[in-house]
Backbone as ProteinMPNN parsed JSONL, in Angstrom:
{"seq_chain_A": "MTHISYVDPATVTDPELVEIMERARRFGTPRPESQAIRLHNPPVMKAFNNAWEAFFRQGVTDHAIKELCRLYIAKSVDCQYCGGQRSVLAMEQGTTETQVDDILNFESSERFDDRERAALSWAMAIAWDPALADDELWDRLHKYFTEPQLIELGHFIALTLGQQRFLKTVGVRHGEVLADTDAGLAPEEAARLHEAQGLTTTR", "coords_chain_A": {"N_chain_A": [[-202.541, -56.07, -170.77], [-203.18, -55.814, -174.216], [-203.713, -58.242, -176.826], [-203.143, -57.51, -179.365], [-201.291, -54.77, -180.338], [-201.851, -51.265, -179.553], [-202.044, -48.634, -181.926], [-200.391, -45.578, -181.764], [-202.322, -42.741, -181.73], [-201.224, -40.244, -182.239], [-199.313, -40.619, -184.16], [-200.551, -40.84, -186.562], [-201.17, -39.794, -189.847], [-202.857, -39.713, -192.048], [-205.589, -37.933, -193.16], [-208.268, -38.874, -193.144], [-208.201, -41.029, -191.353], [-207.369, -39.678, -189.089], [-209.641, -38.117, -188.605], [-211.52, -40.116, -188.054], [-210.491, -41.118, -185.645], [-210.775, -38.832, -184.106], [-213.551, -38.572, -183.978], [-214.068, -40.838, -182.467], [-212.871, -40.081, -180.084], [-214.472, -37.917, -179.337], [-217.144, -38.835, -179.338], [-217.341, -41.608, -178.87], [-218.438, -45.1, -179.011], [-217.794, -46.372, -181.79], [-215.211, -46.692, -179.285], [-211.957, -45.056, -178.633], [-209.976, -47.023, -178.128], [-210.603, -49.471, -179.474], [-210.588, -48.534, -182.065], [-207.92, -47.773, -182.307], [-206.678, -50.221, -182.387], [-207.533, -51.102, -184.884], [-206.169, -49.349, -186.496], [-203.807, -50.491, -187.306], [-204.284, -51.594, -189.772], [-205.122, -49.711, -192.153], [-206.973, -49.803, -194.494], [-208.84, -51.733, -193.629], [-209.764, -50.51, -191.296], [-211.008, -48.212, -192.343], [-212.984, -49.395, -193.922], [-214.471, -50.765, -191.973], [-215.338, -48.557, -190.477], [-216.904, -47.184, -192.358], [-218.951, -49.056, -192.747], [-219.99, -49.172, -190.133], [-220.918, -46.558, -189.782], [-222.92, -46.495, -191.767], [-224.619, -48.644, -191.044], [-225.193, -48.269, -188.314], [-225.007, -45.528, -187.165], [-226.315, -44.013, -189.084], [-228.866, -44.424, -191.605], [-232.072, -46.193, -192.049], [-233.413, -47.359, -189.994], [-234.547, -46.824, -186.683], [-232.226, -45.395, -184.473], [-232.11, -45.917, -181.718], [-233.267, -48.465, -181.418], [-231.352, -50.04, -182.688], [-229.221, -49.604, -180.969], [-230.145, -50.875, -178.633], [-230.116, -53.519, -179.551], [-227.363, -53.816, -179.982], [-226.449, -53.619, -177.343], [-227.757, -55.794, -176.206], [-226.383, -57.896, -177.482], [-223.805, -57.394, -176.455], [-224.169, -57.827, -173.686], [-225.069, -60.478, -173.689], [-222.984, -61.959, -174.809], [-221.123, -61.364, -172.995], [-219.275, -59.257, -173.288], [-217.464, -57.064, -171.784], [-216.166, -54.734, -172.443], [-217.551, -53.651, -174.7], [-220.111, -53.651, -173.618], [-219.839, -51.718, -171.719], [-220.187, -49.34, -172.971], [-222.084, -46.582, -174.299], [-224.431, -45.243, -176.598], [-224.724, -41.894, -177.156], [-226.584, -40.609, -178.778], [-228.635, -42.535, -178.89], [-229.476, -42.511, -176.228], [-230.516, -39.968, -176.143], [-232.691, -40.409, -177.718], [-234.29, -41.915, -176.139], [-233.489, -44.385, -175.021], [-232.824, -46.121, -172.017], [-231.021, -46.508, -168.884], [-232.279, -48.302, -167.216], [-233.495, -50.007, -169.013], [-231.202, -51.153, -170.136], [-230.208, -52.503, -167.913], [-232.054, -54.536, -167.728], [-231.955, -55.962, -170.029], [-231.314, -58.571, -170.818], [-233.504, -59.896, -170.032], [-235.512, -59.234, -171.755], [-237.749, -60.383, -172.966], [-239.742, -60.786, -171.07], [-239.787, -58.46, -169.668], [-241.292, -55.373, -168.696], [-240.185, -53.096, -169.532], [-239.724, -52.832, -172.18], [-241.134, -52.28, -175.408], [-243.414, -53.862, -177.789], [-242.291, -53.706, -180.337], [-239.58, -53.28, -179.84], [-239.052, -55.686, -178.507], [-239.401, -57.512, -180.594], [-237.258, -56.876, -182.315], [-235.111, -57.427, -180.584], [-235.522, -60.137, -180.15], [-234.855, -61.119, -182.637], [-232.161, -60.402, -182.689], [-231.269, -62.164, -180.715], [-231.769, -64.603, -181.991], [-230.052, -64.435, -184.222], [-227.594, -64.323, -182.92], [-227.494, -66.653, -181.335], [-229.225, -68.861, -182.025], [-230.422, -69.64, -184.992], [-232.782, -71.016, -185.517], [-234.669, -69.938, -183.886], [-235.771, -67.898, -185.271], [-238.543, -68.165, -186.281], [-241.733, -68.64, -188.023], [-243.545, -67.144, -186.543], [-241.947, -65.17, -185.315], [-241.019, -63.88, -187.622], [-243.429, -62.854, -188.591], [-243.928, -60.945, -186.629], [-241.674, -59.28, -186.987], [-242.093, -58.312, -189.602], [-244.392, -56.928, -189.135], [-243.59, -54.702, -187.666], [-241.372, -53.548, -188.928], [-240.058, -52.297, -191.986], [-238.922, -53.879, -195.047], [-236.438, -52.741, -196.027], [-235.578, -51.68, -193.566], [-235.249, -54.021, -192.095], [-233.164, -55.274, -193.49], [-231.061, -53.502, -192.903], [-231.036, -53.606, -190.059], [-230.549, -56.353, -189.542], [-228.009, -56.69, -190.74], [-226.555, -54.929, -189.15], [-226.749, -56.134, -186.594], [-225.348, -58.517, -187.1], [-222.827, -57.443, -187.712], [-222.091, -56.124, -185.299], [-222.09, -58.276, -183.543], [-219.966, -59.871, -184.525], [-217.74, -58.084, -184.331], [-217.698, -57.551, -181.609], [-217.141, -60.05, -180.457], [-214.613, -60.425, -181.569], [-213.153, -58.245, -180.38], [-213.307, -59.001, -177.725], [-211.654, -61.255, -177.64], [-209.232, -60.039, -178.128], [-208.767, -58.464, -175.923], [-209.251, -55.76, -175.254], [-209.324, -52.704, -173.381], [-211.02, -50.087, -171.619], [-209.829, -46.699, -171.479], [-207.198, -46.966, -172.227], [-206.248, -45.78, -174.482], [-206.11, -42.449, -175.595], [-206.838, -41.431, -173.025], [-207.995, -39.297, -171.765], [-210.631, -38.944, -172.308], [-214.062, -39.686, -171.714], [-216.049, -40.196, -173.408], [-219.006, -41.664, -174.618], [-219.118, -43.656, -172.723], [-220.68, -45.884, -170.384], [-222.383, -44.764, -167.399], [-221.407, -45.999, -164.956], [-219.043, -47.162, -165.871], [-217.62, -44.922, -166.717], [-217.288, -43.675, -164.237], [-215.617, -45.535, -162.961], [-213.361, -45.292, -164.564], [-212.629, -42.631, -164.092], [-212.018, -42.785, -161.368], [-209.858, -44.551, -161.389], [-207.965, -43.212, -162.947], [-208.063, -40.548, -162.412], [-209.485, -38.746, -164.003], [-211.213, -35.949, -165.541], [-214.603, -35.276, -166.302], [-215.593, -35.357, -169.727], [-217.84, -35.238, -171.201]], "CA_chain_A": [[-201.987, -55.933, -172.114], [-203.953, -56.379, -175.314], [-202.982, -59.211, -177.633], [-202.7, -56.73, -180.518], [-200.911, -53.476, -179.777], [-202.504, -50.048, -180.015], [-201.268, -47.653, -182.679], [-200.466, -44.257, -181.151], [-203.031, -41.834, -182.642], [-200.386, -39.091, -182.579], [-198.46, -40.956, -185.302], [-201.397, -40.98, -187.743], [-201.135, -38.609, -190.708], [-203.945, -39.781, -193.015], [-206.682, -37.098, -192.626], [-209.485, -39.662, -192.902], [-208.006, -41.783, -190.113], [-207.352, -38.685, -188.0], [-211.028, -37.747, -188.332], [-212.159, -41.263, -187.408], [-210.046, -41.138, -184.25], [-211.352, -37.679, -183.416], [-214.942, -38.909, -183.661], [-214.035, -41.783, -181.348], [-212.544, -39.312, -178.871], [-215.561, -37.007, -178.989], [-218.469, -39.446, -179.219], [-217.333, -43.019, -178.496], [-219.218, -46.073, -179.813], [-216.737, -47.092, -181.082], [-214.255, -45.958, -178.457], [-210.623, -44.936, -179.237], [-209.125, -48.208, -177.996], [-210.863, -50.418, -180.559], [-210.154, -47.92, -183.311], [-206.452, -47.792, -182.341], [-206.321, -51.563, -182.85], [-207.794, -51.167, -186.32], [-205.209, -48.499, -187.201], [-202.75, -51.316, -187.897], [-204.643, -51.901, -191.156], [-206.003, -48.595, -192.518], [-208.131, -50.139, -195.325], [-209.835, -52.415, -192.798], [-210.366, -49.518, -190.405], [-211.917, -47.374, -193.126], [-214.132, -50.213, -194.316], [-215.295, -50.956, -190.778], [-215.957, -47.287, -190.114], [-217.966, -46.903, -193.322], [-220.069, -49.948, -192.434], [-220.551, -48.757, -188.844], [-221.689, -45.339, -190.007], [-224.104, -46.805, -192.564], [-225.516, -49.575, -190.356], [-225.505, -47.893, -186.93], [-225.254, -44.111, -186.918], [-227.225, -43.464, -190.087], [-229.772, -45.465, -192.047], [-233.529, -46.033, -192.025], [-233.949, -47.951, -188.755], [-234.273, -45.9, -185.587], [-230.941, -45.656, -183.844], [-232.289, -46.472, -180.373], [-233.496, -49.908, -181.568], [-230.06, -50.654, -182.993], [-228.406, -49.57, -179.749], [-230.617, -51.947, -177.764], [-229.602, -54.787, -180.081], [-225.922, -53.841, -179.694], [-226.257, -53.881, -175.916], [-228.139, -57.189, -175.956], [-225.247, -58.721, -177.894], [-222.713, -57.194, -175.505], [-224.485, -58.475, -172.416], [-225.238, -61.914, -173.839], [-221.667, -62.581, -175.04], [-220.303, -60.918, -171.869], [-218.183, -58.366, -173.705], [-217.531, -55.948, -170.85], [-215.711, -53.52, -173.122], [-218.658, -53.112, -175.495], [-221.233, -53.421, -172.722], [-219.558, -50.509, -170.941], [-220.342, -48.168, -173.824], [-223.441, -46.135, -174.59], [-224.614, -44.26, -177.657], [-225.359, -40.671, -176.675], [-227.763, -40.379, -179.617], [-229.704, -43.438, -178.467], [-230.011, -42.028, -174.956], [-231.341, -38.809, -176.474], [-233.913, -40.92, -178.341], [-235.127, -42.57, -175.145], [-232.92, -45.584, -174.399], [-232.556, -45.826, -170.612], [-230.192, -47.451, -168.156], [-233.125, -49.375, -166.684], [-233.617, -50.993, -170.09], [-229.926, -51.868, -170.235], [-230.127, -53.409, -166.767], [-233.012, -55.634, -167.865], [-232.009, -56.313, -171.45], [-231.295, -60.02, -171.006], [-234.851, -60.365, -169.699], [-236.4, -58.401, -172.57], [-238.978, -61.075, -173.367], [-240.756, -60.654, -170.026], [-239.689, -57.156, -169.019], [-242.226, -54.326, -169.113], [-239.4, -51.92, -169.939], [-239.591, -52.849, -173.633], [-242.399, -52.418, -176.119], [-243.467, -55.026, -178.672], [-241.365, -53.496, -181.451], [-238.245, -53.533, -179.312], [-238.941, -57.131, -178.24], [-239.238, -58.212, -181.874], [-235.88, -56.664, -182.755], [-234.214, -58.137, -179.677], [-235.686, -61.569, -180.415], [-234.068, -61.41, -183.834], [-230.755, -60.365, -182.268], [-231.005, -63.413, -180.011], [-231.738, -65.678, -182.98], [-228.827, -64.298, -185.013], [-226.427, -64.589, -182.075], [-227.456, -67.918, -180.61], [-229.946, -70.005, -182.603], [-231.259, -69.191, -186.109], [-234.085, -71.683, -185.501], [-235.601, -69.086, -183.154], [-236.42, -67.015, -186.245], [-239.626, -68.959, -186.861], [-242.751, -67.859, -188.718], [-244.147, -66.187, -185.601], [-241.044, -64.032, -185.186], [-241.018, -63.129, -188.878], [-244.675, -62.083, -188.629], [-243.716, -59.776, -185.769], [-240.698, -58.389, -187.612], [-242.725, -57.641, -190.741], [-245.41, -56.009, -188.603], [-243.004, -53.495, -187.088], [-240.261, -53.023, -189.701], [-240.061, -52.476, -193.433], [-237.83, -54.746, -195.483], [-235.169, -52.019, -195.948], [-235.164, -51.602, -192.16], [-234.787, -55.345, -191.676], [-231.836, -55.477, -194.072], [-230.115, -52.714, -192.122], [-230.966, -54.107, -188.691], [-229.884, -57.652, -189.533], [-226.586, -56.507, -191.013], [-225.927, -54.316, -187.982], [-226.628, -57.15, -185.547], [-224.249, -59.407, -187.48], [-221.563, -56.699, -187.6], [-221.714, -55.882, -183.909], [-221.776, -59.577, -182.944], [-218.617, -60.266, -184.916], [-216.679, -57.216, -183.82], [-217.615, -57.687, -180.157], [-216.404, -61.284, -180.166], [-213.221, -60.14, -181.922], [-212.533, -57.397, -179.366], [-213.2, -59.749, -176.471], [-210.455, -62.1, -177.706], [-208.039, -59.18, -178.134], [-208.547, -57.982, -174.559], [-209.249, -54.299, -175.231], [-209.841, -52.135, -172.14], [-211.252, -48.645, -171.648], [-208.852, -45.818, -170.854], [-205.83, -47.302, -172.62], [-205.911, -44.882, -175.585], [-206.803, -41.171, -175.406], [-207.452, -41.68, -171.718], [-208.611, -38.085, -171.22], [-212.034, -38.857, -172.706], [-215.003, -40.726, -171.29], [-217.169, -40.123, -174.352], [-219.627, -42.921, -174.982], [-219.035, -44.668, -171.669], [-221.778, -46.012, -169.429], [-222.069, -43.996, -166.19], [-220.568, -46.74, -164.014], [-217.726, -47.346, -166.475], [-216.96, -43.617, -166.651], [-216.891, -43.452, -162.848], [-214.436, -46.365, -162.696], [-212.228, -44.706, -165.274], [-212.232, -41.434, -163.355], [-211.408, -43.194, -160.103], [-208.569, -45.193, -161.643], [-206.994, -42.364, -163.617], [-208.184, -39.161, -161.995], [-209.936, -37.943, -165.145], [-212.376, -35.083, -165.416], [-215.599, -35.652, -167.296], [-215.496, -34.584, -170.96], [-219.111, -35.274, -171.932]], "C_chain_A": [[-202.947, -56.546, -173.136], [-203.075, -57.341, -176.111], [-202.573, -58.649, -178.995], [-202.437, -55.326, -179.999], [-201.781, -52.348, -180.323], [-201.529, -49.236, -180.867], [-201.466, -46.301, -182.012], [-201.162, -43.3, -182.111], [-202.191, -40.633, -183.071], [-199.494, -39.354, -183.789], [-199.241, -41.021, -186.614], [-201.389, -39.679, -188.54], [-202.254, -38.587, -191.746], [-205.135, -38.993, -192.465], [-207.965, -37.878, -192.333], [-209.38, -40.442, -191.608], [-207.971, -40.847, -188.909], [-208.772, -38.307, -187.609], [-211.777, -38.889, -187.647], [-211.772, -41.318, -185.933], [-210.624, -39.971, -183.465], [-212.817, -37.932, -183.073], [-215.013, -39.895, -182.505], [-213.76, -41.062, -180.037], [-213.73, -38.485, -178.397], [-216.866, -37.715, -178.658], [-218.463, -40.887, -178.72], [-218.194, -43.859, -179.428], [-218.95, -45.952, -181.302], [-215.76, -46.163, -180.364], [-212.857, -45.952, -179.109], [-209.791, -46.213, -179.175], [-209.349, -49.188, -179.161], [-210.424, -49.842, -181.898], [-208.62, -47.922, -183.428], [-205.911, -49.168, -182.696], [-206.442, -51.632, -184.37], [-206.81, -50.332, -187.128], [-204.042, -49.281, -187.797], [-203.018, -51.614, -189.373], [-205.63, -50.834, -191.636], [-207.154, -48.957, -193.453], [-209.235, -50.849, -194.543], [-210.538, -51.419, -191.888], [-211.367, -48.643, -191.153], [-213.165, -48.15, -193.528], [-215.06, -50.446, -193.128], [-216.038, -49.672, -190.438], [-217.099, -46.941, -191.064], [-219.19, -47.773, -193.049], [-220.761, -49.522, -191.148], [-221.419, -47.513, -189.006], [-223.0, -45.656, -190.742], [-225.114, -47.643, -191.793], [-226.029, -49.031, -189.031], [-225.887, -46.419, -186.794], [-226.276, -43.511, -187.884], [-228.276, -44.522, -190.426], [-231.235, -45.165, -191.811], [-234.182, -46.637, -190.785], [-233.591, -47.05, -187.59], [-233.063, -46.361, -184.773], [-231.097, -46.327, -182.477], [-232.534, -47.982, -180.414], [-232.169, -50.617, -181.828], [-229.157, -50.663, -181.767], [-228.855, -50.647, -178.766], [-230.1, -53.302, -178.239], [-228.104, -54.907, -179.829], [-225.67, -54.208, -178.237], [-226.705, -55.288, -175.539], [-226.982, -58.115, -176.32], [-224.132, -58.608, -176.869], [-222.955, -57.93, -174.198], [-224.545, -60.002, -172.574], [-223.921, -62.626, -174.133], [-220.671, -62.178, -173.962], [-219.054, -60.166, -172.343], [-218.266, -57.114, -172.838], [-217.093, -54.642, -171.495], [-216.865, -52.881, -173.885], [-219.879, -52.819, -174.624], [-221.066, -52.191, -171.859], [-219.677, -49.238, -171.741], [-221.814, -47.855, -174.04], [-223.417, -45.154, -175.75], [-225.355, -43.055, -177.097], [-226.628, -40.389, -177.465], [-228.92, -41.268, -179.197], [-230.314, -42.991, -177.146], [-230.901, -40.807, -175.195], [-232.67, -39.238, -177.074], [-234.744, -41.768, -177.381], [-234.622, -43.861, -174.551], [-232.499, -45.256, -172.973], [-231.656, -46.884, -169.99], [-231.026, -48.577, -167.548], [-233.381, -50.433, -167.757], [-232.339, -51.823, -170.208], [-229.815, -52.896, -169.118], [-230.97, -54.661, -166.969], [-232.979, -56.272, -169.249], [-231.957, -57.822, -171.699], [-232.642, -60.657, -170.672], [-235.903, -59.665, -170.552], [-237.73, -59.071, -172.884], [-240.098, -60.898, -172.343], [-240.78, -59.273, -169.381], [-240.703, -56.17, -169.579], [-241.496, -53.075, -169.575], [-239.208, -51.825, -171.455], [-240.969, -52.961, -174.267], [-242.309, -53.576, -177.116], [-242.484, -54.903, -179.839], [-239.932, -53.775, -181.004], [-238.033, -55.02, -179.044], [-238.737, -57.922, -179.533], [-237.799, -58.084, -182.367], [-234.899, -57.443, -181.884], [-234.329, -59.651, -179.843], [-234.89, -61.98, -181.649], [-232.581, -61.379, -183.518], [-230.386, -61.661, -181.56], [-230.899, -64.577, -180.991], [-230.451, -65.627, -183.8], [-227.614, -64.715, -184.19], [-226.346, -66.032, -181.606], [-228.141, -69.093, -181.291], [-230.859, -69.526, -183.729], [-232.639, -69.846, -186.141], [-235.127, -70.875, -184.734], [-236.331, -68.12, -184.083], [-237.495, -67.808, -187.004], [-240.667, -68.045, -187.521], [-243.371, -66.803, -187.815], [-243.254, -64.963, -185.443], [-241.036, -63.211, -186.465], [-242.314, -62.338, -189.058], [-244.534, -60.812, -187.796], [-242.762, -58.779, -186.417], [-241.323, -57.627, -188.779], [-243.836, -56.685, -190.296], [-244.795, -54.667, -188.214], [-241.904, -52.844, -187.932], [-240.497, -53.237, -191.192], [-238.904, -53.394, -193.824], [-236.493, -54.003, -195.563], [-234.659, -51.887, -194.504], [-234.623, -52.943, -191.674], [-233.406, -55.659, -192.247], [-230.786, -54.753, -193.244], [-229.928, -53.285, -190.712], [-230.238, -55.438, -188.625], [-228.398, -57.541, -189.789], [-225.883, -55.868, -189.822], [-225.739, -55.327, -186.86], [-225.46, -58.078, -185.851], [-222.901, -58.72, -187.325], [-221.148, -56.536, -186.141], [-221.41, -57.186, -183.179], [-220.344, -59.977, -183.267], [-217.543, -59.395, -184.305], [-216.583, -57.294, -182.302], [-216.87, -58.962, -179.766], [-214.914, -61.11, -180.481], [-212.538, -59.345, -180.817], [-212.375, -58.121, -178.035], [-211.969, -60.645, -176.49], [-209.182, -61.27, -177.634], [-207.731, -58.656, -176.735], [-208.458, -56.476, -174.443], [-209.874, -53.803, -173.926], [-210.019, -50.626, -172.293], [-210.111, -47.896, -170.965], [-207.419, -46.087, -171.247], [-205.347, -46.501, -173.829], [-206.739, -43.611, -175.411], [-207.572, -41.18, -174.08], [-208.096, -40.445, -171.096], [-210.088, -37.976, -171.582], [-212.851, -40.013, -172.14], [-216.209, -40.761, -172.219], [-217.687, -41.515, -174.691], [-219.532, -44.008, -173.934], [-220.321, -44.699, -170.841], [-221.4, -45.276, -168.147], [-221.15, -44.72, -165.22], [-219.156, -46.929, -164.554], [-216.94, -46.046, -166.455], [-216.473, -43.34, -165.233], [-215.667, -44.275, -162.483], [-213.19, -45.795, -163.359], [-211.715, -43.469, -164.554], [-211.501, -41.803, -162.072], [-210.01, -43.757, -160.318], [-207.513, -44.219, -162.161], [-207.111, -40.89, -163.261], [-208.627, -38.243, -163.123], [-211.041, -36.986, -164.734], [-213.327, -35.418, -166.56], [-215.517, -34.748, -168.517], [-216.809, -34.574, -171.716], [-219.881, -33.993, -171.713]], "O_chain_A": [[-203.457, -57.649, -172.945], [-201.848, -57.258, -176.07], [-201.754, -59.243, -179.696], [-203.271, -54.756, -179.296], [-202.365, -52.456, -181.402], [-200.338, -49.162, -180.565], [-202.599, -45.918, -181.724], [-200.652, -43.061, -183.205], [-202.416, -40.066, -184.141], [-198.972, -38.411, -184.384], [-198.648, -41.235, -187.671], [-201.576, -38.598, -187.983], [-202.567, -37.521, -192.276], [-205.652, -39.343, -191.404], [-208.669, -37.569, -191.372], [-210.342, -40.519, -190.845], [-208.482, -41.18, -187.84], [-209.082, -38.188, -186.424], [-212.586, -38.646, -186.751], [-212.624, -41.538, -185.071], [-210.931, -40.111, -182.281], [-213.276, -37.55, -181.996], [-215.906, -39.808, -181.662], [-214.344, -41.389, -179.004], [-213.967, -38.364, -177.195], [-217.617, -37.258, -177.797], [-219.474, -41.354, -178.195], [-218.623, -43.401, -180.488], [-219.816, -45.463, -182.028], [-215.521, -45.027, -180.774], [-212.595, -46.737, -180.021], [-208.984, -46.466, -180.07], [-208.388, -49.673, -179.758], [-209.943, -50.571, -182.766], [-208.085, -48.058, -184.528], [-204.814, -49.283, -183.241], [-205.561, -52.156, -185.051], [-206.631, -50.576, -188.321], [-203.361, -48.787, -188.695], [-202.084, -51.858, -190.138], [-206.842, -51.026, -191.538], [-208.257, -48.456, -193.236], [-210.42, -50.6, -194.765], [-211.757, -51.471, -191.724], [-212.454, -48.367, -190.645], [-214.274, -47.619, -193.478], [-216.28, -50.339, -193.253], [-217.233, -49.701, -190.145], [-218.145, -46.458, -190.63], [-220.325, -47.298, -193.109], [-221.991, -49.512, -191.081], [-222.51, -47.424, -188.443], [-224.059, -45.145, -190.379], [-226.318, -47.397, -191.868], [-227.171, -49.295, -188.654], [-226.991, -46.108, -186.348], [-227.016, -42.596, -187.52], [-228.542, -45.414, -189.621], [-231.608, -44.056, -191.429], [-235.376, -46.444, -190.555], [-232.464, -46.561, -187.506], [-232.91, -47.537, -184.442], [-230.309, -47.203, -182.119], [-232.061, -48.705, -179.537], [-231.899, -51.672, -181.252], [-228.411, -51.618, -181.549], [-228.011, -51.273, -178.125], [-229.694, -54.135, -177.429], [-227.622, -55.989, -179.495], [-224.787, -55.01, -177.933], [-226.113, -55.913, -174.659], [-226.641, -59.016, -175.554], [-223.569, -59.622, -176.455], [-222.055, -58.58, -173.666], [-224.113, -60.733, -171.682], [-223.753, -63.782, -173.747], [-219.512, -62.592, -173.997], [-217.942, -60.404, -171.871], [-219.048, -56.208, -173.125], [-217.585, -53.571, -171.14], [-217.124, -51.688, -173.727], [-220.598, -51.85, -174.866], [-222.044, -51.672, -171.321], [-219.311, -48.165, -171.26], [-222.673, -48.734, -173.973], [-222.503, -44.338, -175.872], [-226.483, -43.18, -176.62], [-227.638, -39.976, -176.894], [-230.064, -40.816, -179.151], [-231.527, -43.078, -176.958], [-231.92, -40.636, -174.525], [-233.666, -38.524, -176.958], [-235.793, -42.285, -177.766], [-235.263, -44.401, -173.649], [-231.88, -44.218, -172.739], [-231.54, -48.001, -170.494], [-230.53, -49.691, -167.383], [-233.473, -51.621, -167.447], [-232.392, -53.043, -170.36], [-229.381, -54.026, -169.346], [-230.642, -55.725, -166.444], [-233.876, -57.037, -169.603], [-232.503, -58.299, -172.694], [-232.885, -61.82, -170.994], [-237.051, -59.517, -170.13], [-238.739, -58.386, -173.051], [-241.273, -60.866, -172.709], [-241.7, -58.956, -168.627], [-240.947, -56.133, -170.786], [-242.131, -52.097, -169.968], [-238.613, -50.871, -171.957], [-241.855, -53.639, -173.747], [-241.255, -54.194, -177.266], [-241.911, -55.901, -180.274], [-239.168, -54.429, -181.714], [-236.959, -55.556, -179.32], [-237.982, -58.893, -179.556], [-237.193, -59.069, -182.787], [-233.959, -58.051, -182.397], [-233.34, -60.368, -179.693], [-234.319, -63.069, -181.691], [-231.82, -62.214, -184.007], [-229.302, -62.201, -181.783], [-230.035, -65.441, -180.839], [-229.829, -66.661, -184.044], [-226.712, -65.381, -184.698], [-225.251, -66.584, -181.487], [-227.681, -70.226, -181.149], [-231.962, -69.051, -183.459], [-233.57, -69.294, -186.728], [-236.327, -71.091, -184.902], [-237.382, -67.586, -183.729], [-237.366, -68.079, -188.198], [-240.494, -66.827, -187.569], [-243.685, -65.7, -188.262], [-243.749, -63.836, -185.438], [-241.045, -61.981, -186.41], [-242.287, -61.248, -189.628], [-244.969, -59.737, -188.209], [-243.011, -57.574, -186.399], [-241.101, -56.425, -188.924], [-244.173, -55.743, -191.013], [-245.409, -53.619, -188.41], [-241.539, -51.696, -187.676], [-241.071, -54.246, -191.6], [-238.011, -53.651, -193.016], [-235.474, -54.587, -195.193], [-233.456, -51.971, -194.255], [-233.647, -52.987, -190.925], [-232.571, -56.248, -191.561], [-229.743, -55.32, -192.92], [-228.803, -53.428, -190.236], [-229.396, -55.639, -187.75], [-227.603, -58.218, -189.137], [-224.745, -56.219, -189.512], [-224.677, -55.37, -186.24], [-224.669, -58.392, -184.962], [-221.939, -59.333, -186.862], [-219.995, -56.781, -185.786], [-220.562, -57.207, -182.287], [-219.593, -60.377, -182.377], [-216.539, -59.906, -183.81], [-215.496, -57.122, -181.75], [-216.056, -58.948, -178.843], [-214.059, -61.595, -179.74], [-211.459, -59.724, -180.36], [-211.416, -57.879, -177.302], [-211.3, -60.787, -175.467], [-208.161, -61.743, -177.134], [-206.569, -58.429, -176.396], [-207.687, -55.957, -173.636], [-210.828, -54.395, -173.422], [-209.261, -49.972, -173.009], [-209.509, -48.384, -170.008], [-206.503, -45.503, -170.668], [-204.163, -46.541, -174.163], [-207.932, -43.682, -175.114], [-208.784, -40.965, -174.036], [-208.681, -40.531, -170.016], [-210.739, -37.004, -171.197], [-212.398, -41.157, -172.093], [-217.263, -41.289, -171.862], [-216.918, -42.422, -175.009], [-219.832, -45.168, -174.218], [-220.963, -43.67, -170.629], [-220.215, -45.17, -167.831], [-220.205, -44.12, -164.708], [-218.185, -46.867, -163.8], [-215.735, -46.051, -166.207], [-215.369, -42.828, -165.045], [-214.776, -43.792, -161.783], [-212.101, -45.814, -162.784], [-210.506, -43.279, -164.42], [-210.483, -41.199, -161.733], [-209.093, -43.487, -159.542], [-206.326, -44.362, -161.867], [-206.338, -40.069, -163.756], [-208.196, -37.092, -163.196], [-211.713, -37.181, -163.721], [-212.897, -35.796, -167.65], [-215.388, -33.531, -168.387], [-216.894, -33.959, -172.778], [-220.978, -33.834, -172.247]]}, "name": "protein", "num_of_chains": 1, "seq": "MTHISYVDPATVTDPELVEIMERARRFGTPRPESQAIRLHNPPVMKAFNNAWEAFFRQGVTDHAIKELCRLYIAKSVDCQYCGGQRSVLAMEQGTTETQVDDILNFESSERFDDRERAALSWAMAIAWDPALADDELWDRLHKYFTEPQLIELGHFIALTLGQQRFLKTVGVRHGEVLADTDAGLAPEEAARLHEAQGLTTTR"}
């Protein structure tokens, strides 16, 4: 049981909220369960969705870099719900499961390039210790990213850190809302969902 109830998507009549839930059903990241929590407060849900679209799905920073930072946060704060999700767009842009497997070791792993390591180092500093953002890291960040990109990336890291910690306290689980979809799930998480509920793949 979650600590905040899910709103049944079938009871939603606001066209904007209906569309947000439909995107969650079709694409995931964010998945329907987290969005159904937010449905309790439509202005908050709309504001979150607008920020998510601007910071994550759209913008001037390549989406795959932002997805790596999202997954680093998920793995480092041990949010299994968020860590069990994948952006289809990021996978199309080259993000791999081998990178996800090694993301907590990004500093030494050969699966990441220098640009990705710089972004992930900043995610680590934002999440765990701002003192890690020293002059050397800022030199690297300015080498690989423009200032508009840094504004977007930093705001996205902060947004995903906060919402992942929030969802972890609520106890959200995959397959508890619109359970017929596995959109945006990691392969292993989708397989567990299918096994538990007898679903057919919708991706």
